[in-house]
C-alpha positions as CSV (number, residue, x, y, z in Angstrom):
1,M,4.8,-1.2,-22.1
2,A,6.5,-4.2,-21.8
3,T,9.9,-5.0,-20.2
4,G,10.3,-8.2,-22.2
5,L,11.6,-9.8,-18.9
6,K,10.4,-12.7,-16.6
7,A,8.3,-11.5,-13.6
8,L,9.1,-13.7,-11.2
9,P,12.6,-12.6,-9.9
10,F,11.5,-8.8,-9.8
11,S,8.6,-9.9,-7.7
12,F,11.2,-12.0,-5.4
13,G,12.3,-8.5,-5.2
14,A,9.5,-6.7,-4.4
15,H,9.1,-9.5,-1.5
16,F,12.3,-8.8,-0.2
17,L,11.5,-5.0,0.1
18,A,8.1,-5.7,1.4
19,L,10.0,-7.3,4.2
20,V,12.5,-4.8,4.7
21,A,10.4,-1.6,4.7
22,A,7.9,-4.0,7.5
23,V,11.1,-4.6,9.8
24,M,11.8,-1.4,9.7
25,V,8.5,0.6,10.5
26,L,7.8,-2.2,12.8
27,V,11.6,-1.2,15.1
28,W,10.8,2.5,14.3
29,S,7.0,2.5,16.2
30,I,8.3,0.3,18.7
31,H,11.3,0.3,19.7
32,F,12.0,4.3,19.1
33,R,8.3,5.2,19.1
34,G,7.6,3.1,22.6
35,G,5.0,0.4,20.9
36,L,1.2,0.4,19.8
37,A,-1.9,0.9,21.3
38,W,-5.3,1.8,20.8
39,E,-6.1,2.4,24.2
40,A,-3.6,4.4,26.5
41,D,-2.3,7.4,28.7
42,N,0.3,8.1,25.9
43,K,-1.5,9.0,22.6
44,N,1.5,8.8,20.5
45,L,1.0,5.1,21.1
46,I,-2.1,5.0,19.4
47,F,-0.6,7.1,16.4
48,N,2.0,4.3,15.7
49,I,-0.8,2.4,14.7
50,H,-1.3,4.7,11.7
51,P,2.0,3.9,9.9
52,V,2.0,0.8,10.9
53,L,-1.1,-0.6,9.0
54,M,-0.4,1.7,6.2
55,L,2.5,0.4,5.1
56,I,2.1,-2.9,5.8
57,G,-1.1,-3.5,5.7
58,F,-2.0,-0.8,3.0
59,I,1.5,-0.1,1.1
60,I,2.7,-3.8,1.1
61,L,-0.5,-6.1,1.0
62,G,-2.5,-3.9,-1.8
63,G,1.4,-4.5,-4.0
64,E,1.6,-8.3,-3.2
65,A,-2.4,-8.0,-4.2
66,I,-1.5,-6.0,-7.5
67,M,1.6,-8.9,-7.8
68,S,-0.9,-11.9,-7.3
69,Y,-1.5,-12.2,-11.4
70,K,2.2,-13.0,-11.7
71,S,3.6,-14.4,-8.8
72,F,1.6,-17.5,-8.2
73,P,1.7,-20.2,-10.5
74,L,-2.1,-21.1,-10.1
75,K,-4.8,-21.0,-12.2
76,K,-6.8,-17.9,-13.2
77,Q,-9.8,-18.2,-11.0
78,V,-7.3,-19.0,-7.7
79,K,-5.2,-15.9,-8.5
80,K,-8.6,-14.1,-8.9
81,V,-9.7,-14.5,-5.2
82,I,-6.3,-13.9,-3.8
83,H,-6.5,-11.1,-5.9
84,L,-9.8,-9.7,-4.7
85,I,-8.7,-10.8,-0.6
86,L,-5.5,-9.3,-0.4
87,H,-7.1,-6.1,-1.6
88,A,-9.9,-6.4,0.8
89,I,-7.8,-6.5,3.5
90,A,-5.5,-4.3,2.4
91,L,-8.5,-1.6,2.5
92,I,-9.7,-3.1,5.7
93,L,-6.3,-2.3,7.3
94,G,-6.2,1.5,5.7
95,I,-9.4,2.5,7.1
96,V,-8.1,1.0,10.9
97,G,-4.6,2.8,10.2
98,I,-6.4,6.2,9.0
99,C,-9.2,5.8,12.3
100,A,-6.0,5.5,14.6
101,A,-4.9,8.5,13.2
102,F,-7.9,10.7,13.7
103,K,-8.4,8.7,16.9
104,N,-5.0,9.9,17.9
105,H,-6.1,13.6,17.2
106,N,-9.2,13.8,18.6
107,E,-8.0,12.2,21.9
108,S,-4.6,14.8,21.9
109,N,-6.9,18.0,20.9
110,I,-5.1,18.1,17.4
111,P,-7.4,19.1,14.2
112,N,-8.1,16.7,11.8
113,M,-7.4,17.2,8.3
114,Y,-5.0,20.2,7.9
115,S,-2.4,18.5,5.5
116,L,-2.1,17.8,2.2
117,H,-0.9,14.3,3.8
118,S,-4.6,13.7,5.3
119,W,-6.0,15.2,2.1
120,I,-4.4,13.0,-0.3
121,G,-5.1,9.9,2.2
122,I,-8.5,10.6,2.3
123,G,-8.6,10.4,-1.5
124,V,-6.5,7.3,-2.1
125,I,-8.7,5.5,0.4
126,I,-12.0,6.5,-1.0
127,L,-11.0,5.7,-4.4
128,Y,-9.3,2.1,-3.6
129,G,-12.4,1.5,-1.9
130,I,-14.6,2.2,-5.4
131,Q,-11.7,0.3,-7.6
132,W,-12.2,-2.8,-5.2
133,I,-16.0,-2.6,-5.6
134,Y,-15.9,-1.8,-9.2
135,G,-13.1,-5.0,-9.6
136,F,-15.8,-7.0,-7.3
137,V,-18.8,-6.9,-9.5
138,V,-17.7,-6.9,-12.7
139,F,-15.1,-9.2,-12.2
140,F,-16.0,-11.2,-9.8
141,Y,-19.6,-11.2,-8.8
142,P,-22.4,-10.9,-10.7
143,G,-19.4,-10.4,-13.2
144,G,-19.8,-8.3,-16.3
145,S,-20.5,-9.6,-20.0
146,A,-17.0,-10.8,-22.0
147,E,-17.3,-7.9,-23.4
148,V,-17.6,-5.5,-20.5
149,R,-14.8,-7.2,-18.7
150,R,-12.5,-7.3,-22.1
151,D,-13.1,-3.8,-22.2
152,S,-13.5,-2.8,-18.5
153,L,-9.9,-4.6,-17.9
154,P,-7.1,-1.7,-19.2
155,W,-9.0,1.0,-17.3
156,H,-9.3,-1.0,-13.9
157,V,-5.5,-1.7,-14.5
158,L,-4.5,1.8,-15.2
159,F,-6.7,3.3,-12.7
160,G,-5.5,0.5,-10.4
161,M,-1.7,1.8,-10.5
162,F,-2.4,5.4,-10.5
163,V,-4.3,4.9,-6.9
164,Y,-1.0,2.7,-6.1
165,V,1.1,5.4,-7.0
166,M,-0.7,8.1,-5.3
167,A,-0.7,5.4,-2.2
168,V,2.9,4.8,-2.2
169,G,3.7,8.8,-3.0
170,N,1.2,9.7,0.2
171,A,2.8,7.1,2.5
172,C,6.4,8.9,1.8
173,L,4.9,12.3,2.2
174,G,3.1,11.5,5.9
175,L,7.0,9.5,7.0
176,L,8.4,13.1,5.9
177,E,5.8,15.1,7.6
178,K,6.1,12.9,10.8
179,L,10.1,13.1,10.8
180,T,9.7,16.9,10.3
181,F,7.7,17.4,13.5
182,L,9.8,15.0,15.6
183,E,12.8,17.2,14.5
184,V,11.6,20.7,14.9
185,N,10.3,19.2,18.7
186,G,14.0,17.9,19.0
187,L,14.9,14.7,17.1
188,A,18.6,15.0,15.9
189,K,18.3,15.2,12.1
190,Y,21.2,13.1,11.8
191,G,20.1,10.4,14.4
192,S,19.7,6.9,14.2
193,E,15.8,7.7,14.1
194,A,16.0,10.1,11.6
195,F,18.1,7.6,9.4
196,L,15.3,4.8,10.0
197,V,12.4,6.7,8.5
198,N,13.9,7.8,5.8
199,F,15.6,4.3,4.8
200,T,11.9,3.3,5.5
201,A,10.8,5.3,2.7
202,I,13.2,4.8,-0.2
203,A,12.6,1.1,0.6
204,T,8.8,1.8,0.0
205,V,9.5,3.6,-2.7
206,L,11.6,0.9,-4.3
207,Y,8.8,-1.6,-3.3
208,G,6.6,0.0,-5.3
209,V,8.8,0.2,-8.1
210,F,9.5,-3.4,-7.9
211,V,5.6,-3.7,-7.9
212,F,5.4,-1.9,-11.0
213,L,8.3,-3.7,-12.7
214,T,6.6,-7.4,-11.9
215,I,3.3,-6.4,-13.2
216,L,4.9,-4.9,-16.3
217,S,6.5,-8.2,-17.0
218,Q,5.9,-11.5,-18.8
219,A,4.4,-14.1,-16.7
220,P,5.2,-17.4,-16.9
221,T,1.8,-18.3,-18.2
222,E,-0.6,-15.7,-19.9
223,D,-4.5,-16.3,-18.9
224,D,-8.0,-14.3,-20.4
225,Y,-8.4,-11.6,-18.4
226,S,-5.8,-11.2,-16.1
227,Y,-2.8,-9.0,-15.8
228,S,-0.8,-9.2,-19.0
229,A,2.0,-7.2,-19.6
230,I,0.9,-3.5,-21.0
231,S,1.8,-3.5,-24.1
């Protein structure tokens, strides 16, 4: 299903929402939660790396990678490289973000993998990695035949959309989980920090929406084997 509209305005909206969400998660982690650290006596500083990298590194860069075929007026091969690199960076930062959560839990004597958020998170990062490897092998190097690429592309796009929806939803689930823990431990339910976390989740959802509006819209020029509007 295509919107019939130009992708560029939607991509600008997505970029703006990405900036808003990034600023809010940084303000939350640094101003309200005390900062970021890989090694610290205060183990909460280690955990703070997790939401920052998962939102900015995984969700936002992953979304930019998805939109790259519609956002840049470049040749197809250049856009393909940008798409591949941004997804690789998002995957690496996502893995580091998950490692930060495990590190925080291990050093704080908190059990791992007990929540729905953690289960979905591991599933998403595994599927994201599989998607990247498949895309690299089929569309980049060594590259499949024209027929294989043509037949694979719709499934590659749809599977990528599914994984990204799961990622955005799980990010919101993680923000809800953390905020609930904080409120149980005394954080004011109607305080500025609680509102900031909730608005961060809203900005994340809206960013995901604009990513999808971008890829469902018409790019300035259509290239073979790029993300054309789904119809």
